[in-house]
N, C-alpha and C positions, 0 to 999 in steps of 0.2 A: 364958405368955411368959417368956422369960428375964429375970431381974432386972436384968441389966446391959445390956439391949438399947440403952438411950439413952446408954451410956457408951463405946460403941465409937468409937475414932479421934477422941476429943476433942482430943488433942494435935496431930494432923495432920488438918485438915478435908478429907478426900478423899471424903466422902459427904454426903448431904443432912442427916442428923441431926447429924452432927458440925459441919457448917457453921452450922446453926441454933442449936446449943448455944453456939458461940463468938460468932456475929454475928447481928444482925438482917439479913435479906436484903431490900433495898429496890430495887424495879424503878424506875429513874429515869424522870422525865417525858419525856425525850428519846426513849425507846424507843417503838416502835410497839406497837399492840395485840398481845396474845397471838394468834397465828395458827395454831398447830398444830391448833386445833379449828375452823378456819374452814370455812364452808359452801361448799366448792368441791372438785372432783375431786382436784386436786393435794394439797391439805391432807388430805383424807380418806384418800388412798392412803398418804401419809407417816405419819399418825398410826396408822393400822391396822397398818402394817408395823412401826413403832417399838414399839407396845404388844405386838404379837405376839412380837417378838424378846425383849422383857423377860420376858414370862410363860413363854416357852419356856426361857429361861435359868434362871428360877426353878425350873421344873418339872424340868429336867435337872440342877439343883443345881450349876450352873457356879460356879467359884470367883470369877469376876470378870465383870462386864458393864461395859465401859468407855465412859463418856460423853465422854472426852477432855478437852480444855482448856476451862476456864471462866475468863474474864478479868474484871477489874474492880479499882477502887481501894477502899480502906477509908476510910470517913468517920468521923473521930474527934470530930466536933462533937456532943457528947452521948454517948449509948450507941453503942459501936462498931457500924458497919453495913457490910456488904459491898454494893457497888453494881455489879451485873453489867452490863457493856457488851457482852459477847459470851457467850451461853449462857443468856439469859433463857428462851428457848423450852423448852430441855431441863429447866431447873430447875423451871419452872412445871408441866410435864408430870409430872415426878417428884413434885412436891408434891401434885398432884391424885391420883396413884396412892396416895400415903401417906394422903391424906385419905379416899379411898374405903376403904382397908384399915382405917382407924380405925372406920368404920361397921360392919365385920364383926368387929372385934377384941373381946377380953374387956372387959367394962364397967370392970373395975378399972384398966385401962390407959388408958381413954379420956381422963380429965382431963389426965394428964401429956402424953399425945401431942398433944392439942389445944392445950395451952399452948405446946408446942414449935412446932407448925405455925403458931401465931398470930404467930410472929416473921418470917413471910413476908408482905410487903405491897407496895403500890404508893405511889410518892411523890406524884404529882399527879393520877392518874386516880381521881377521887373515888368513882365507882361501883364500879370494880374493887377499890379499897381497902376500901370498906364491905362488898362481897360477900365478900372474903376474911376480914374480921373476923367477919361473920355466920356464915360457914361453919365457923369454928373456935370458936364458942360451944358450950357443952355442950347447949344446947337445939336446935341445928341438926341435924335428922335427916331421913331420907327412907327410903322402903321399898326395901330392897336386893334384894327379889325381883323387881323390875320395873325398866324403863328409868328412870333417875333424872331424865331431862330433863323430862317432864311433871309428875313428882311434886314436884321441887324448886320448880317454878313455882307450885305450889299451896300451898306451905308458908306458915305465918303469918309467919315471919321473912323471907320473900322479898319485896322491894319490887318492885312490878309494873314500874316503868320501868327497872329494871336490865336486863331482857331486851332492851332496845334498845341496850345498850352492847355493842360488838363484842367486847371482852375477856371480859366476863361470859358472853355467849352462847357464845363459843368454849370457855370453861372447862366450861360445862354440857355442851356437845356432846362434849368430851373425856371427861367422866365417863361418858357413855353408851357411848363406845367401850371404856373400861375395863371397864364392866359387861358388855358383850357378849363381850369376850375372856375375862374371868375365868370366865364361865359355861361356857366351853369346857373349863376346867381345874378346875371346882369339886370334882371328886372327887380331885384330886391336889395342889391348892394350898390352903393355909390362909392366914388373915390373918397368923398368926405367921410363915409362910414369907416373905410379901411384906415385912413390916416388918423382919425380919431381913436380907433381901436389901438393902433400902434402907439399913439401918444398917451393913452390912459388905461387901456384894458389888457393888452398883451404885455404881461409883466414877467420880471425875473428877479431873483434875489442876488444882488451883486456881492461877491466876496472879494474884498480887496485886502491883500496881505503882503508883507515883506517876506516873500518865500525865500528860504535858503536855496543854494544852488542845487543840492541833491533833490529836494522835493520839487523845485522848479522844473528840473529836467524830467523827473518822473511824471509830474502832472502834465507836462507838455506831451509826453508819450501818449496820454489819453486822447489827444487830438489827432492821433494817427489813424483812427478808424471811425467809421460810422457806427457808433455804439448803440446797440439794441438795449443795453442795460439802462442808459440814460432815459430812453423812452419809457421803458417798463417801470422804473422806480417812480417816475413822475406820475404816470397814469395810476399806478398802484396807490400812490399817496392820495390822489384825488378821491378815491373811494373809501378812505379811512375816516373815522370820526375825528373831530378836531384834536382831542387830547392825544390820541395815538398818532395822528398825522404829524403833529409837532415833534413827537419823539422819533418817529421814523425819519423825517426829513433831516433832523439834526444829527442823529446818531449814525445813520447809514453813511453819511459823509465822513464822520469821524472814523468809522470803521474802514472806509476806503483809504483814508490817510494812514491808519494803523497798518493796513495791509502792506503798504509800501515798506514800512520798517521791518516787517516780518519776512518779506520775500527776499530770496537770495539772488534773484535776477534784477539787474540794474534798472531796467525800464519795464518791468512786468506790470501789466494792467490788472486791476481788480475787476474791470467791467465784464469781461467774458467769463471769468471764474465765478463772479457773483451771479451773473445771468443764468449760467448753466446750473448752479446750485439752487437758485429759486425755481427754475423750471422743474428740477427734480422734485422739489417739495410740492409745487403746485400740481404736478402730474400725479403725485401720491395722493394729495387731497382729492383730486378729481376721481381717482379710482375708488377711494373710500366712499365718496358721495354718489358713485354710480354715474358720473358724468364722463362723456367721451371728450377728452381734451384735444383730440385731433393728432394727426401724425407728426406735425411740425414740433409741437411741444414734446411728444413722446421721443422723437429723435434727439432733441436738445437735452432732454432729461437723461438720456442714456449715453450722452457724450463722454468719452474718456480720451485721454492722451497719455503718451509715454515720454517722449523725448523733448517735445516742444513746449514752450510756455504758452499760456492762453493768448498772449499778445500776438503770437505767430500763427495762431490757428483761426481759420475761418469757420465760425459756428453756423449751423443751419439757421436760416433766417426765419424768425417768428414775430409777426406783428402783434401788437398788444391786443388787438381784437380777438385773437385766438384764445386769450385767457378769459374772455367773457364767459360767464356761467360757472366759473370755478369760485369756490367760497373765498370771500375776503371780508371776514367779520372783525378783523383787527387782531385776532389771536395769532394768526399766521405771522403778521408783522412783529408782534411783541415777542413771540417765541424765537423767530429768526434773529432778531437783534440780540436777545439774551444769549442765544447759542453762539453767535459769531463773536460776541464779546469774550466769552469764555475760551473759545478756540484761539482767538488772537492773543489773549492774555497768557495762554499756555502753549503757545505755538512751538516752543522748544522741547516740550514734553514728548517723549517717545510713546506712540500708541502701542498697546500690547498687540503688535502686528507681527511679532516674531521676525523682525527685520530692523531696518534703520530708518523707516519712514516716520516723519514727524506728524503731529496732529494737523498742522497747517497743510502739509503736502497731501494728506489723505482727504481732507475736506475740499481743498481747492485744486488739486491736481489728481483726480481719481484715475486709477489705471485700469480698474476692472469692476465687475459687478459687486464684488465684496466691498470695495470702496464706496460705490454708489449707495448700497444698502446701509453701510455704516452711517452715512449722513442722515438717512431717514430714521434710523434707530436713535441717534442723538437728538434729532428733532422731537421725537416722541418723549425722550427723556427730559428735555428742557421744557416741553409743554406741561409735564407733570410736576416738576420740582422747582421751587424757589429757594434762594439762599443756600446754594449748593456748596458743600465743603469740597475742597480740592481733592483731598485724599479719598473721599467717597466717590467723586467723579472718576478718578483714575482707576479705582477698583471696578466701578461699573463698566468702564471701557474694556476691561479685561474680560468680563462675562460676555459683553456684546461681541467682542471679536472671537471668543471661543465658539459662540454659536455660528457666526458668519463663516468661520474657517472650517467648521466640521459638520454643518448641516447642508444637505444638498439643496440648491436653489431650484425651485420648481417653475418651469416656464409657464405652465398653465395657471399658476398662482404666484405671480411675481413678488407679492408682498408677504409670502408665507413666513419668511424668516423675520421680517420686521414685526409682523403680528405676533410671532412667538416671543420676541424680545419684549414687546409691549406688555405681554402677560406678566413678565418679571417686573417691569416698571410699575404696573398697576398694583402690585403688592405694597407699594409705598416705602420701600427701603431704598435709600439713595445709593447704597452699594450694589443693589440688585441681588445680593446674596442673603435674601430673607430665609429664615428657617422654615417658613411656610411653603416654600417652593414645591416640595413633594406633595403636601396635602392639597394645595390650591391648584397646582398646574399638572403635576404628573399623575396623581391618583385618579383624577377626573378625565384623563385623556389616555385611552389605551394605545393610541397611535403616536404618542409623544416620541420624538426622535431620541436616539440613544444619548446624544450630547446633552439634551435638556435634562435627561435623567441623571447624567453625570454631574451637571451643575448642581442639581438638587442634593445629590449625595455628598458633594464637596462642601456645600453650604452647611449641611448637618454636621459634618466633621469639624468645620471651622468654628461653629458655634458651641460644639461640645468642648473643644479646646482641651483634649486629653494631654497628659504630660508627654515629654519627649520619649519616643520609642526606644527600647533598650538596644536595638541594632543600629541606631543612628551613629554614623561614623563622621565625626566633626572634621577630621583631617581631609576627608574626601567630599563631604556634603556641606561643609561650612558650619558655623555656629548655629545651634538650635535657637530659634526665636519663638515660633508658634506654628500651628498647623496651617494657618493662612500662608505664612512665608514658605513652608515646606512644599505646599501644593503649588504655589506660584513658581518655585524653583523647578519643580518637575515639569510644569506646563511649558516652561521656556527652554527645556533641554532639547537638543538635537532638532528633530523634525516633528516632535510631539504636538506643538502648536495648540496647546490647551486641551488635548485629548489624552487622558492618562488613566482611564478606568482599568486598564490591564495591570496597573501598579497596585491597586487595592482590591481587586476581585480575585478570588481563588480559582482553582481548576474547575469548579462547578459553576462559575459565574456569580458566586455570592459575594456580597460586600464584606470585606474584612481588611482592616488597615494594619494588621499585626506584622506583615512582611513588606510593608510599603517601602521602608528605608532600604532593606536588602535589595529589593527589585530595582529601586531607583539607582542605587550604587552600581549594580551590575549593568544596568542600562547605560550608565555613563561609560562603561568599558566597551559595550557592544556597539553603540550607535554614535554617529556624528550627524551634523546637519545634512549631510548628503545621503545617509543610509547606514549600512553596515560598515563598521570600521575595517580597514584593510586587513588587519591581522586576524579578524574574527569571521571573515566572509565565508570560509569553508566550514569551520566548526559550527557556527551558529545554525546554518542550514541543516547540517547533520543532526545536531541536538534537537532542533525543532521537530523534524520529521520522525526522529527516534521515539518521541513521546506519543506518536500516533499508533493505535493498536491495529488498525486495518487501513487498507488503501483507500477505502471509501471515506475515511475521516478527513482526508486531505484532497479529495477530488473536488475541485472548486475553481472559482473564477480568478482570484488574485494570483499574480505571478510570484514565484519563489525566486528571488534574485538578491542583489545587493542594494537596489535603489530604495530611496526613502518612500516613494509613492507605493511601492509594493509592500514594504514593511509596515507602513501606516495601516494598510488594509488588513494585513495579517494580525497585527497586534490588537486591533479593535474588533476583530471578527469573533463574535460570541461562540461560534461553533468550534473555534480553535483555542478556547480558554485553557484546556488541559495542556495542550502543546506549548502555548505561550508561557503559561505558569511554570512549567517544567524548565523551559529555557531560561527564564528570568531568575529563577531560584538557584539553578545549577547550570550555568552556561557552558561548562566544560565537560559535562557528564552525558555521554551517549548511552542511551538505554538500548541494550543489545539482546532482545528476546522477542523477535518478531517473525511474521510469516515471510515467505520468499520475496514478495514485492518490496515491502518496507526494508528488508535487509539489503536488497539491491540498491535502493534509493539512498541509503546511508553509507554505501561503499565509497572508500576514498577515491577509487578510479573515476566514479561518476563526478564527484564534486571537485576534485582537484583539476580535472580536465575542463569540465563545463564552466565552472565559475570563471576560469581564466579566459576562455574563448567565446563565451556566449553571454550577451547582455541580459537575457531573460529566459525564463523557462516556466512552464505550467505543468501540472499533473492533471491529465485529462484522459477521457476515453476516446482513442483514435484508432482507426483501422481495426475495429472489433477487438480492442485490447487496451488494458491499462497502459498508458504511454507517458513518457516524459517529453513534453512538447517544447522544443527548443526554439527560442527566438521568434516564436509565433509563426514559423514556417513549417508546413507539413513535411517537406523533404528533410527536415531536421527533427524528426520525431522518433524517439527510440521506444520500441515496444518492450514492455517490461515483463511480458510472459512469453514463453516459448511454446510452440505447438509443432504440428507436423511440417508446416511451412519452413520453420527454422532448421529442422533436421534435414529436409530435402535441399535447402539452399546451402547448408554446410557440405552436403555431398556434391552439389553442383560446383562448388569452389574447387574441389579436388578432381573434377572431371576434365580431362585434357581437351575434350571437344567443346567445352563451354568457356567462353571468355566474357567477363562482366564489363560493361561499357563504362560504368562509373568507377571512380577510385575507391579503394577499400574503405578509407575513413568516412566516405559519404554513404557507404552501404551498411556498415554495422559498427558497433562498438564492442570491444572485447572486455568483459568483466570477469576477473578470476578465471581466465581460460575458456570462457563460454561466449559465443557470439550472440549479441542482441541486435537485431536488424532494425533499421529505420523503417517506419511505417509509410513507405513510398513505393511507387512502382520500381521493381528491380529489373533493369534492362540487361539483357545478355544476348550474345551471338552463339548459335549452335552450328558447328561444322558437321555437314552431312554429305557424304559422297562427293567430297572435294569442294562443295559450295557452302557459302555462309548464309544463314537465315536469322532474321532478327525477331526477338521475342521480348515481352515484358510481363513479369509476374506482378499483377495488379493488386491493389489493396482490397479490392472487392472479390478476392478469391477466384481469379480467372487468369489464365495465361493467354495473352493475345499475341497474334503474329503480325509483323509489320513488314512493309516493303523497304527497299534500300533508301527511300527518301523520307522515312519516318511516318508513312501513312498506315493507319491500322487497316489491315486487309478486309476485315469484315465490313467496315464502313465504306471502303473503296468499292467493293464489288456488290455488296448488299444482297447476295444470293447464296453464298456459301459461308459457313461459319468456320473461319480459320482460327479457332481458339480451343482451349482445353479447360473444362470446368474442374475446379478443385473441390473435392468432397471431404478432405481432411480425415480420411479413415486411416488408422494406424497401419493397416496392412498395405496401403498404397504408398510404397517407399519411392526413392529417387528413380529406381529402375522402371517402375510403373509409369512415372511421368516422362522419362526419357522416351519410352515406347510411344506414349501419347504425342509427344513433340514430333517424333519421326513420322507417325501416322498423319499428323497435320501437314507436315512438309509434303508427303506423298500426295495428299489430296490437292494441295496447292499446285504442285507440279503438273498433275493430271488436268486440273482446271485450266491452267495456262496453255497446255498443249491443245485442249479442245477449243479454247477461246481463239487461238491463233489459226487453227484449221477452219473454223467457221468464218473468220475474216477473209481468208484466202479463197 
């Protein structure tokens, strides 16, 4: 071994031996256990990969193996000691490699090396502290020809209860991993090679600072976990060209510290949040390049959380090797740094999220797919623009969120919305509201989503900057500034969330802004953030439907109720433009000149009862009839047309021999003295010759007979048809079907008699 091996880099402690020569290294009590040797798959994968990379570098005689930044203050109370608050895991692993190498080194070097390594200790973890002391005594040995784990446990100097200590157990497990990997290189690597590498080639950048208590505590929190981010950012840095590498290394650490000041959580880590964010971007870049980044990165990129901070969440484990093959030409790093700087500088700004989430929360604490895509849209924005004006950026955020909130995310094309936003970005206007949107994006794309068309229409209006409309009510709508302000005011009202085309399109769906102010003002009376206002929930439904000319005009998917989700669909449905326009212009005026079905639907009895009792209702074709489908349950579906069935059931109600099994309110609804029956099987009992027999008038125009246990007799016997077909002929009145029911009963009685005789 070279004589001066322990003298390398004493002046600048950038390696373990130099650090231990200058300072004692004391792991503070606030730090968690050493976990790189933990007994779990994640830790096992990380340590094996880490040790493999170190030995490969030694074997290939690399000039440098970079462990990157190590943080901590110097304690000058007594002997100078370095207290790592970030980097404990890496330092401990490197110390264990050195200790294993001592066991294989020349005996003449053993004493000096052990004395140097004994300057590594733990502050408050007494078992770990004593284990490290014992491990650096000259008498501490083990058989290097076999796995050190069982052999160390059997040594005289090893105290049995130490093996229960998490840090001690983790250290011994790491020694086993070192042993396993070294054996793979035993013909090419000597102890001297390893010790020389530790003394000169395995380097780190020591950051010594007088940390304030708050930052000290927060940075100590970073030592609580085996961080994947530390591994990623270092490896990522190695692949960058020198000028970008320097920027990345310095600025990403500054951003980590800035993260602390932005976070509302006392000990919240940036590591997990940053790692998930970069995985999101790298997965996106992989998709653009046609590269399969693997399931691990995909899962990490899609990671969201709601109530916990990143420091409390266990992320999917992703080794850096999974990122190989994904582009890293420096533009990703530059863009990410620029983006994060802006986000952290404006962290208190509210995102046009139509809620109270900050920019910081949306980026670093994504709750859903909209939040995830938002990050990618911003990534493309910062890739395109330099020297970004704050006001332009905030306006751009508005358009981005309008798209994300109102354009359906396609699972088969996960980046569809991001690609759509990128088209706006590519026009070169930092606000994204270029007057060229319609020409460049909409006119060339017949399948452009409605929200994209709307953003184009709003951009045109903002750039025209027409004077204040004559119907603008400043008492209600606020002072007039310009069309940009008016549009933004409308976008933020109630549950509109950026989708407001119903305010400037007429009954034919044509763009006209002349009634914009009137419709916005009326909307403020009609809608709250939760849907229809309490006092308008009956009248608004009546007025809306009254503007329909035929029942087919409103036979559709969305539900007519009071909820915001339902009304968002109604307001933005182009097929309902005439109805919506009529409501927003005259919210109190019921048009009363319709056919029978529409007239029934706007009747006070319907709405005043149903709105109170039923959370949702649709107008649909059910049971061969236009129907009011209540609460999405068939048994609560009112048929809106009457036919022979209804007349006969009316007669059945008055028949003393017939008793209906369901309560009256479940069977029909009376509207202006006329019964409208629910589109469900109508169960009744018919009394005949002193006995009771069970029947159901089915929705498929058949009366089936049942036994006393609720079994349909036709199904039970499968030989006889104990039912009555309904032909809906006007001449076939209730008496006709009473006779049919009695004939069915007689057939059944005869069948039972024959059946019993055959058995006997």
